[in-house]
N, C-alpha and C positions, 0 to 999 in steps of 0.2 A: 504494498499500499504505500509504500514510502515515495515511489515514484508519482503517484495520483497525485497526494498532497504537494510535491511541488508544482504539481498545475492545478490545482482546486483552492489553494488558500489563496493565489492573488487573483485568481477568478471569481472566490467569492465575495472576498475582500472590495472588488471592484464594485457592485452594484450596491453594497452594502454602505460604502464610500458616497457615492450617490445621492442615495436614501437620504442619510444622517446632513447631510449638507442643507438640506432643507429648513434643519432648525436651528442647525449648528457648523457654521461653516468651516470654525475652527478643528471640529471633530473630524470630519472625513479628511485632514492631515493626517492626524492620530491611526485613523484607521489604515491611510496608505503607507504611512509606515511601517505599522505591525504587519500589513499583508506584504512588504519586501525582507524586513526585520524577520521575522519567522521562518520562512522557507530559507534564509540564510544561514542562519543559527544552525536550520535543521541539516543541512548539507554541509557546514563547516564541521559540525561534529559527524557525520558520516564520514566525512573526511577524514578528519582524526583518528575513530575507531575501527576504520578500515583499511589501515594503510598496509598493512601483510595482504590483506585478500585480491589483494590491484594487481599482483602478482600472477593472480589464475586467471584474470579478466580479458574477455576477449582475444581466447587463442586460434589461429588458424594453421592448417596446413594442409598441404600437399600443392601441385604443380597448380597453378588458375586460382588458387584457394575452392574449387571445386565442393571439398570437403572441409567446408568450415564447420568447425567444430565449438557451440556455444559456451563448452565449459563455465565457469564459476562466474556468473557474473555477478556485479555488487548489488544488482538486483534487477528484476525483468519482470512484467506482465505479458501474457502475449495468451490472449483471447479472441477467439473468432467474432467480427463485426456485421460483416457482410459476404456471408459467405457462398453462395451462389456467384459472383464476382470476385473472389477470392482475397476481399479486404482485411483483416485480420490488425485488432487494434493490438499495436507490438509496440513496447515500451522496454528498454535496455538502458542499464547504464555502466557506462567503463570508465577509466581514468580520465579521457579526455572531455568524456559528458558532462565527469563530476567542474572537472575544471572550467568547464562552459557556464553550468549552473551558478556555480558560485560569483561568477564574473556577471551574468547575468542579474541575480539580486542586489548581488552588491554594486554595481550600476544603478538597477530601478531605488535601491535604495537613497542613493546619492541625488538620483533625480528628485525624490521628493524632498528631500532634506535644500538641494538648491532652489526649487521654488517657492520655501515653506512662506515668505513674506512678497515673493514676486510675484506669483499669481493670484487676482484679487476678484476676478468673473469667471462664473462659470466652474470655483472650486471644484464642486462634488464631480460636477462631468469631467474637468482635467483629470483629477484625480482615477478616474473612473478610467481613461483613453491609457492612463501608465499602466497601470495595475493588470488592463486587459494586455498590454501589447508585452508585458510579462510573461504574465501567464503563456501566450503565445510563443513565445521565444525558449521560454520552458520545455513546448510540446516540439518544437523544431529540434532541438537538442537531443530530445529523448526517444525520437521515434525512430523505428529499423524497419516500418512497413511502407513503401514511399507515397501512398496512395497517402499516412494518415499526415507524413512530413510534408507533403504538400498543401495538404489541409490548413495545417499550423503555420505553413510559410504564406500562405494567402493571408489569413487569418490576422495576422499583426501589421497587414498592409493598411486595414482600414482603419484603427485606433491611431495608427501616426501620419496618417494621411490630415485627419482631425486635428489632432496636436501641434501640425504644423498650421494649416489652415486655419483653426481658431484663434490659436494662442501667442502667433508667429508675430515679426517684423513687418515692414513696410510690404514689401512684394509677397507675402507667406500664400495668399493664395496660386500665383503663379507656381513658386517654389514646390508647393503640394501636389499642383496637378504633374508637375513635370516629374517629380519624385514613384507620385502614382502610375504614371504612363510608362516610364521606365521598368519599374520594376513588374507592373503587372503585364505588359509585352514578354518581357524574357522569360516572366513565371509560366506563360502559357507553354513559349516552348520548350522548357523543360516538361511539360503536363503533357506535350507530344510524345516526345523522349522516352517517358515512363508509360507511356501507352502502346508504342512502338516497342519497347522492351518485353511488356507484359504479353504482346501475341505472339513477339518472337518467341521466346520461353513455353508459352502452350504449348504451341504448334511446335516444336520440337520436343516435347516431353510430356506433353500431354495434363501439366498440370498450368493450371493459370493463377496467378498469384503475383503481388506487390511482396513481400518480404524478402527484404533485400539481400539475406541470407540462401534462399532459395536461388535468387538471382543472380546470384557470382557464377560466374564463367559459362555464363549462356553463351553457344557459342553462334555465330554468325558472321555473313562477311565483311571483310574489313572494311567495304567503305561503308558500310550498312554502321558497323561500330563508332567508324569515324562521324558521320551525320549526328548519330544519336549522344554522341558526347559533346558534338557544339551543342545540340539542345542544351545539357546541363553545366556544358561554360558559359552560356550563352547567361544563365537565370545568377550561377554563381560571378563572372565577372562582374556584374551590375552589381551586385550585392557589397562586393571587397571594397572600393571597385576598381577595375581595371582602365587603362587606357584602352580605346578615344570609349570606353563605357562609362564614362568616370562624370558628366556633366552634369548629371540631376545633386553632385553630391555638394560642390559648393553653396549653389542657391538653398540647396535643402538646407544645411547648417547656419548659413546667415539670415536665415529668412527665421529659421524652428527657435522656440523658446528656449532657455537653459534645459531643461529638461529633455525635452526631443534633441540635444543636440548630443547631452550625453547617452543618452539610448543609441543614440544613430553611431555616435564615435567608437562608443566601448563595448556594444554588443551585438547591434542590427547587420554591420558590415563584417563583421565575423562570421557571418553564417557564409558567406562566400567562402571563405578557407573551411570551415570545417568542411562543407558540402563538399570541396575538393576533395578534402584528406577521408571524407568516410564514405563517399560515394562514388564520385566520376572516377575518379585513379583504379580505385577496386574494380569496379565494373567495366572499364574502356581501359585497361591499363599496356596493350598494345595502341590505339587512337590516341590516349596520350603522348606516347613516345615520341609519334609521329608528327606529332603538334608541338614537341618539346620546343625546340625552335624559337616557332613562333612564339611561344608561350614565352621562354625569355627574352626574347626581344619587346613584349608588350611591356612587361615587367622594368624591364630597365628600361626604358624612354617614359616609363609610369611615374621610376622614381627619382630621375634628372629632372620630368618637366613640372610633376608636383612641385620639388622643390624649388624650380625657379620662376614658377607661377607665385610659391607663396612671399619670395621675394618681393616681385611686382606689386602684391595689394598695398594698397592702403587704407583697407578696411580692415581691423584685429583679427575679427571673428573668421574673414574669409581665407585671411593665410592662414588663421588654423586648419579652415575646413583643408584647405592646398595640402597641407602638409601630411594630412588623412592617403591623399591621392600617392603621394611620397614614399612614405613607411610600408599602406599595400600592398607597393612594389616590390618592398623585399620580401614581402610575405608569399604574394605570386612566386616570387623567385626561388623562394626555398622549397614550394610543393614541386614545381618541375624539376628542381633540381634532384627530389625524391632521394634522396638518403637521410641515416640517422641521426648526421649533425646537423642539417639542413632544415631535416623535419620538426628537430627539437628545438630549433632556434626558431622556427616557426608559432609552437605552440607560446614560448616563450613573449615573441612579440605581438601576438595575440593579446595575451595581459599584461603587457607593458605599455602596449599603447593605448587600452583603454587607459588604463591609469594615469598615465603622463598627458595625452590630450583630453580624456575627460575632464580633468583639473583645469589643464587650459580654457575649456568653455565655460566651466563653473567662473573661474575669475576671471574673461570676458565678460560672462552677464552680471558677477559683480562690479566691475568698473561701472559696465551702462547703466544699471540701475542707479549707480550712483554721480556719474556725470552726463549721461543719455546720450552718449555719443559713440561710433566705435573709429572713429575717423581720426588715426593717428596723427594727424597733419593736426587735429587740436588738443594732442597732448604732449608730453616733455617732461621730465623732471619729475615725474609721479611719486619715484622713489621719496624724494622729500618730503611728498605729504601723506602720503601712505607707507611707510618703511618695511612695513609686514607685509605688504600686499605685493611691494616690491622684489623681497626678498622669497615669497612665495616663487611670485615671475620668476624669478632669475632659475629657483631651483629645476623646475619645470620645463622652463627652456634650454636648459644643458640637458636634461633628461630627454627632452626633443632629438638634439644633436648627438647624442652619442656619448656620454660622456662615463670614461671607464669608471666601474664604480657603482654604477645603474644598471636596473635592468636591461635597459632598451640595448646600452653597449654588450652585453651576454647576449641578448637576440639575434642584434644583426652582426656581431662578429660570427655567430654560429652559423646563419645562413650564407656569409660569402666565404666561411672556410669549407661548409659545406659545398656551396655552387662551386669552388674551386677544382674541387674534384671532378665534377663534369663539363664544368665550359670557363675555361680562362679568363677570355673577354666578357663576360656577364658578370665576373666576379669581380673585375677590374672598373669595368664601366658602375656596377652598384656601388662600388668604393667611392666613385666619384661622386655619386649623391650624398652622401657625408659629408664631405667637403660642401658642399652646396648648403646642406644642414646647418652646418657652422655657422654659413654668411646669415641665412634668414632670421635662424635664430640671435645672433647677435640682434642685429638690425633692428629686428622687435624688441628687443631692450634698449638699443640706444634711442628710437624714436617717442614712443610710450614710456619710458621710466629713469631714463639717463638726462644728461644735458639740463637747460635750464627751465625754471617750469613760469613760462610766460601768461598761462592763458588765466592765472587767479584761479584756481580751481583749488577747492577747500571741500572734503569728506572724512566719511569715518571709514577709519582703515578695519582692518576684519573685525568682526565681532567672535565672539569665543565658540559660535555654531559654525561659523566660517572658519576659523581656525584649525576646529578639530576634523572635519574633514580634509581641509589639507594637510594635516600630521599624520593623520592614517596611510593618505595617498603617499605621503614623501616617505614616510615609515615602510611601505609595502614595497615602492621601486629599491631601497637602500638594501632590505634584506636579499632581494630575487639579484640583488646587483652582485651583493658577496657571495650568497649561502642558494645559486639557483636549482641545486639538487631537488629539492622533493619535489618543485614544478616538473625538473625532466622527468623524476622516479615516476609519478604519477601520471604522465603521458606516454611512458618508455612501452609499456604493454601494447599500446595501440600504434602505437606510430610501427612497433617490430611486426604486430599484427597486419597491418597495411600494405609494410613491405612484403610479409609473405605471402599479400594477396595478391601480388604481381609476378610470384615464383613462375619462371619458364617465360615471361614476357624481357623485352631487352631494358625494363624499367627495375628488372630485379637487383638485389645487389649482388649474386652471383654472377650478371652480365657486367653491373659497374666494373666490377673485380677483373673481369675478365678483360674490358677492354682496357680498363688502366693498366694492366700487366703487359697488353698488349704495344701500350703508347712507351713503356719504359725498356720494354724488350726492344722496340723499334728505334728509341732515342741510344740506348745502348750500343745496337748494335753500325748505328752513322755512328758514334762518335768513335766506336772501334775502326771502323773504314776507313 
């Protein structure tokens, strides 16, 4: 039942917050706080108490992973839902799921806290939408039936649309519609690919099912597999977002309220990375290998393009939005590298980007509430006015550029080292993005917080509630920076199993080792000649 609670607690708290707001709007905030804090405490307790069980979770074996062994999940629910169509209610949890659930509820909690005083209109309905989005996100990360996954994948679209359209800034309706169209169109492509896979597997085996564990290893022509892989890639690349499918993100982030930006940056765009690791690569390993060079090119372009565009912005929130495009380029690069180091880096990047960029969006929202602008041309010297805010901004700017000792550095270092083993040009060009990140991060600090304060701005520094939020995020990034092993160990079994699912394909660790040996042997032979 624990998996159902992760979905039911925020789902039940959502209408409750809406109802109580009619008589007591402030009480809706407390209901939303409980609706995110309770599942966060529950999943944290599960993580700590079942650390040993992670070693037995999500075990796979055999060429092509056709013989996936369910093994000992941390928890699972498997019941028939719509039997004639082969649809099941299949929820399961392994190490990666555990990490994503912690991230979901933590970012949901931060979204509620960040909106404590900023949201004054339709308070109950706002928290209904935040909690409903949180419940849908939990369902996405728990689902292993592809129909159920798509159901939750689409379910989170509507509440996030309303969060942007109703409580956003000047161009909120435009940004919300653009977000809806991009996500809906790409999701429909994935649905077509899911249905095609369903019928191909059914005709080949006589078993029509959406169960991911049974669909693994489905035999089909290479051209068909490539087209189906593109359907999944389109949906996940838009969510990530990958260049050139990223254009909805800067608009959505800029116009969304602070809570919407926190959930978008912290969790929603991570669905793209999760979906690629969990579903796309294991289902279509050969097609992903054939697409690898293009995928790495798009990743490198995203890294450098996002960093350059961030530097070019004058809107502080839009600057932070473009940093996400750059950072998610590293995630895409690590996924297509598909080796242990790169995938471990991807997991760490998922977490650390959520913490650092989520904090920056909260900071921008805090600043906008006080001075009523995001234009850096109207800022300058703010450190002297609000030193605690300035010091906090400096820390997260350094985290964003990948300062050694913080979690972001560990993530990007692992991704680049893993990528180097597969493609040296991609690793080198990816490293260029780190240099540009240094430029935009320090430029942001210089324009907004350093220099002379010439606009006569006077406002309150961080209050205790805000200080507590930032302190928790700072502590998490420092701990991961110096001791990332618990995070890596939690995801290790999932990473290993995902690689085992590609056994027999060019993406397999054995194929990569053989290719590397051939390169080394060839270099040695050339040296001898």
